[in-house]
DOZARO-796470 format. One line per field, with one value per residue: residue number from 0; residue in three letters; x, y, z of N, C-alpha, C, O in turn. Coordinates in nm, 3 decimals, decimal comma. Example, Ala and Ser with C-alpha at 12.3 -4.5 7.8 and 13.67 -1.06 7.14 Angstrom:
nr = 0_1
rest = ala_ser
neast = 1,319_1,285
nnorth = -0,569_-0,225
nup = 0,780_0,708
caeast = 1,230_1,367
canorth = -0,450_-0,106
caup = 0,780_0,714
ceast = 1,320_1,290
cnorth = -0,330_0,003
cup = 0,780_0,787
oeast = 1,424_1,341
onorth = -0,332_0,114
oup = 0,846_0,804
This chain:
nr = 0_1_2_3_4_5_6_7_8_9_10_11_12_13_14_15_16_17_18_19_20_21_22_23_24_25_26_27_28_29_30_31_32_33_34_35_36_37_38_39_40_41_42_43_44_45_46_47_48_49_50_51_52_53_54_55_56_57_58_59_60_61_62_63_64_65_66_67_68_69_70_71_72_73_74_75_76_77_78_79_80_81_82_83_84
rest = unk_unk_unk_unk_unk_unk_unk_unk_unk_unk_unk_unk_unk_unk_unk_unk_unk_unk_unk_unk_unk_unk_unk_unk_unk_unk_unk_unk_unk_unk_unk_unk_unk_unk_unk_unk_unk_unk_unk_unk_unk_unk_unk_unk_unk_unk_unk_unk_unk_unk_unk_unk_unk_unk_unk_unk_unk_unk_unk_unk_unk_unk_unk_unk_unk_unk_unk_unk_unk_unk_unk_unk_unk_unk_unk_unk_unk_unk_unk_unk_unk_unk_unk_unk_unk
neast = 3,694_3,736_3,833_3,645_3,691_3,576_3,405_3,294_3,073_3,124_2,887_2,723_2,865_2,819_2,546_2,546_2,654_2,436_2,273_2,143_2,364_2,369_2,230_2,384_2,624_2,548_2,475_2,718_2,868_2,732_2,773_3,050_3,085_3,019_3,245_3,348_3,131_2,943_2,678_2,487_2,270_1,945_1,991_1,872_1,821_1,763_1,489_1,514_1,762_2,122_2,176_2,187_2,012_2,054_1,919_1,885_1,727_1,526_1,671_1,837_2,083_2,205_2,374_2,633_2,768_3,070_3,189_3,401_3,605_3,625_3,486_3,278_3,047_2,917_2,633_2,411_2,264_2,010_1,698_1,427_1,198_1,292_1,514_1,491_1,410
nnorth = 0,794_1,139_1,342_1,598_1,942_2,079_2,360_2,618_2,882_3,185_3,289_3,062_2,907_3,043_3,001_2,728_2,707_2,782_2,565_2,305_2,115_1,822_1,766_1,912_1,769_1,539_1,661_1,781_1,552_1,439_1,645_1,635_1,403_1,482_1,551_1,322_1,221_1,422_1,431_1,269_0,986_1,086_1,358_1,651_1,835_2,180_2,338_2,561_2,665_2,616_2,467_2,233_2,038_1,908_1,689_1,663_1,544_1,792_1,990_2,163_2,172_2,382_2,367_2,417_2,257_2,249_2,113_2,146_2,268_2,091_2,135_2,172_2,388_2,504_2,682_2,768_2,698_2,570_2,559_2,370_2,523_2,777_2,786_2,807_3,060
nup = 0,750_0,784_1,067_1,217_1,307_1,607_1,682_1,901_1,931_2,116_2,229_2,232_2,409_2,648_2,668_2,705_2,960_3,111_3,116_3,322_3,535_3,525_3,289_3,117_3,106_2,962_2,721_2,640_2,598_2,378_2,192_2,163_2,019_1,766_1,622_1,508_1,370_1,201_1,127_1,293_1,368_1,427_1,425_1,263_0,962_0,958_0,824_0,550_0,612_0,638_0,857_1,132_1,382_1,707_1,935_2,286_2,533_2,675_2,561_2,294_2,038_1,795_1,496_1,245_0,958_0,798_0,536_0,356_0,502_0,706_0,954_1,242_1,366_1,657_1,702_1,855_2,172_2,372_2,561_2,433_2,381_2,336_2,165_1,883_1,825
caeast = 3,633_3,820_3,782_3,608_3,720_3,454_3,417_3,174_3,069_3,122_2,749_2,674_2,932_2,745_2,417_2,574_2,674_2,306_2,206_2,172_2,487_2,348_2,191_2,498_2,720_2,496_2,481_2,859_2,908_2,675_2,840_3,185_3,082_2,999_3,372_3,368_3,012_2,872_2,535_2,452_2,132_1,866_2,008_1,790_1,849_1,660_1,436_1,542_1,898_2,224_2,206_2,130_1,983_2,081_1,832_1,926_1,620_1,455_1,766_1,874_2,204_2,197_2,512_2,661_2,875_3,146_3,261_3,525_3,705_3,613_3,452_3,142_3,038_2,798_2,583_2,317_2,225_1,906_1,578_1,355_1,098_1,358_1,634_1,467_1,366
canorth = 0,925_1,240_1,401_1,738_2,030_2,123_2,498_2,664_3,028_3,232_3,301_2,927_2,861_3,103_2,932_2,595_2,723_2,800_2,435_2,236_2,036_1,683_1,768_1,968_1,660_1,458_1,743_1,794_1,421_1,428_1,743_1,586_1,298_1,543_1,561_1,202_1,201_1,549_1,414_1,141_0,944_1,170_1,501_1,688_1,962_2,280_2,385_2,699_2,704_2,511_2,427_2,109_2,043_1,787_1,685_1,593_1,573_1,915_2,089_2,151_2,240_2,415_2,373_2,418_2,167_2,300_1,996_2,183_2,299_1,987_2,203_2,175_2,509_2,509_2,818_2,804_2,591_2,618_2,479_2,352_2,627_2,904_2,780_2,838_3,200
caup = 0,752_0,850_1,189_1,204_1,420_1,674_1,730_1,966_1,937_2,255_2,276_2,258_2,531_2,759_2,676_2,760_3,105_3,174_3,122_3,448_3,527_3,483_3,148_3,044_3,082_2,850_2,600_2,601_2,545_2,243_2,106_2,139_1,916_1,634_1,551_1,428_1,286_1,210_1,101_1,354_1,367_1,515_1,394_1,148_0,897_0,983_0,695_0,511_0,649_0,624_0,994_1,183_1,523_1,783_2,052_2,407_2,628_2,643_2,509_2,153_1,991_1,653_1,447_1,101_0,915_0,683_0,489_0,288_0,605_0,809_1,079_1,294_1,447_1,742_1,688_1,960_2,262_2,461_2,584_2,306_2,358_2,308_2,080_1,742_1,812
ceast = 3,721_3,751_3,757_3,653_3,588_3,479_3,286_3,179_3,065_2,980_2,690_2,739_2,862_2,611_2,433_2,592_2,542_2,228_2,241_2,283_2,467_2,314_2,304_2,599_2,676_2,508_2,624_2,910_2,857_2,745_2,981_3,190_3,059_3,130_3,399_3,250_2,926_2,722_2,489_2,304_2,054_1,885_1,925_1,833_1,733_1,618_1,471_1,681_1,994_2,265_2,134_2,097_2,009_1,998_1,899_1,824_1,542_1,545_1,805_2,005_2,186_2,340_2,518_2,774_2,940_3,237_3,394_3,638_3,710_3,590_3,305_3,139_2,907_2,753_2,497_2,282_2,117_1,792_1,497_1,252_1,160_1,461_1,610_1,424_1,479
cnorth = 1,020_1,294_1,550_1,815_2,079_2,261_2,538_2,816_3,071_3,246_3,164_2,870_2,917_3,033_2,793_2,601_2,737_2,668_2,368_2,132_1,894_1,676_1,822_1,859_1,573_1,533_1,757_1,663_1,404_1,523_1,697_1,481_1,354_1,551_1,437_1,173_1,327_1,541_1,280_1,110_1,028_1,319_1,531_1,822_2,056_2,339_2,531_2,748_2,590_2,460_2,297_2,127_1,906_1,792_1,610_1,630_1,696_2,022_2,058_2,225_2,261_2,434_2,372_2,320_2,228_2,186_2,030_2,207_2,193_2,050_2,184_2,294_2,507_2,654_2,860_2,680_2,646_2,520_2,477_2,461_2,760_2,901_2,821_2,984_3,289
cup = 0,832_0,974_1,168_1,327_1,476_1,733_1,795_1,977_2,083_2,311_2,309_2,384_2,655_2,778_2,736_2,911_3,178_3,186_3,255_3,431_3,474_3,334_3,061_3,011_2,965_2,718_2,550_2,541_2,402_2,146_2,070_2,029_1,776_1,554_1,467_1,334_1,294_1,182_1,158_1,340_1,468_1,493_1,269_1,094_0,924_0,849_0,671_0,548_0,618_0,761_1,030_1,329_1,584_1,909_2,165_2,514_2,584_2,582_2,366_2,129_1,841_1,605_1,295_1,073_0,792_0,636_0,422_0,388_0,714_0,946_1,112_1,390_1,524_1,748_1,807_2,041_2,353_2,478_2,455_2,278_2,314_2,195_1,935_1,719_1,771
oeast = 3,774_3,629_3,839_3,653_3,498_3,563_3,179_3,277_3,007_2,957_2,614_2,676_2,846_2,568_2,346_2,550_2,535_2,129_2,356_2,294_2,540_2,365_2,319_2,655_2,757_2,545_2,648_2,987_2,932_2,774_3,026_3,288_3,075_3,126_3,466_3,268_2,843_2,648_2,455_2,224_2,096_1,802_1,909_1,876_1,617_1,701_1,460_1,714_1,953_2,378_2,035_2,147_1,989_2,004_1,961_1,835_1,498_1,499_1,805_2,033_2,155_2,418_2,424_2,865_2,872_3,347_3,489_3,753_3,792_3,662_3,219_3,218_2,799_2,828_2,507_2,272_2,130_1,791_1,500_1,222_1,090_1,490_1,704_1,403_1,460
onorth = 0,982_1,293_1,620_1,762_2,117_2,278_2,497_2,872_3,000_3,218_3,151_2,794_2,847_3,008_2,745_2,510_2,706_2,661_2,372_2,069_1,851_1,590_1,782_1,856_1,537_1,475_1,747_1,663_1,359_1,486_1,717_1,472_1,282_1,558_1,445_1,110_1,338_1,635_1,188_1,196_1,040_1,398_1,446_1,910_2,017_2,385_2,614_2,863_2,482_2,414_2,259_2,219_1,802_1,890_1,506_1,734_1,704_2,133_1,942_2,327_2,166_2,508_2,333_2,302_2,256_2,167_1,953_2,171_2,204_2,022_2,181_2,300_2,507_2,740_2,972_2,570_2,756_2,413_2,573_2,489_2,846_3,005_2,867_3,025_3,409
oup = 0,937_0,986_1,108_1,438_1,401_1,822_1,750_2,025_2,166_2,429_2,405_2,457_2,755_2,891_2,808_2,982_3,297_3,258_3,297_3,326_3,385_3,262_2,945_2,901_2,880_2,616_2,429_2,445_2,314_2,032_1,957_1,955_1,677_1,432_1,364_1,230_1,384_1,210_1,084_1,304_1,583_1,538_1,182_1,168_0,913_0,772_0,761_0,519_0,577_0,779_0,968_1,395_1,520_1,983_2,144_2,579_2,469_2,555_2,323_2,191_1,768_1,665_1,227_1,155_0,693_0,687_0,431_0,363_0,806_1,042_1,024_1,484_1,465_1,795_1,855_1,986_2,406_2,417_2,377_2,162_2,261_2,136_1,870_1,604_1,755
């Protein structure tokens, strides 16, 4: 399987900085693994969009997979109560 490029939008990078350090490390580790497996066990497609979500505790990462370009784009990161708004 080919390796995907992992891109993070500047707005998502700012949102990641707001996550507490201990939880951020776990989240970054999970996000890093998306380059080898963009649809890991536990990720779900968000209804009505071409986006997926990745859960890590109370935090969620919303991302898009572009198979033609072999890219994973992190769109939004946040607490579960806020990320889908």
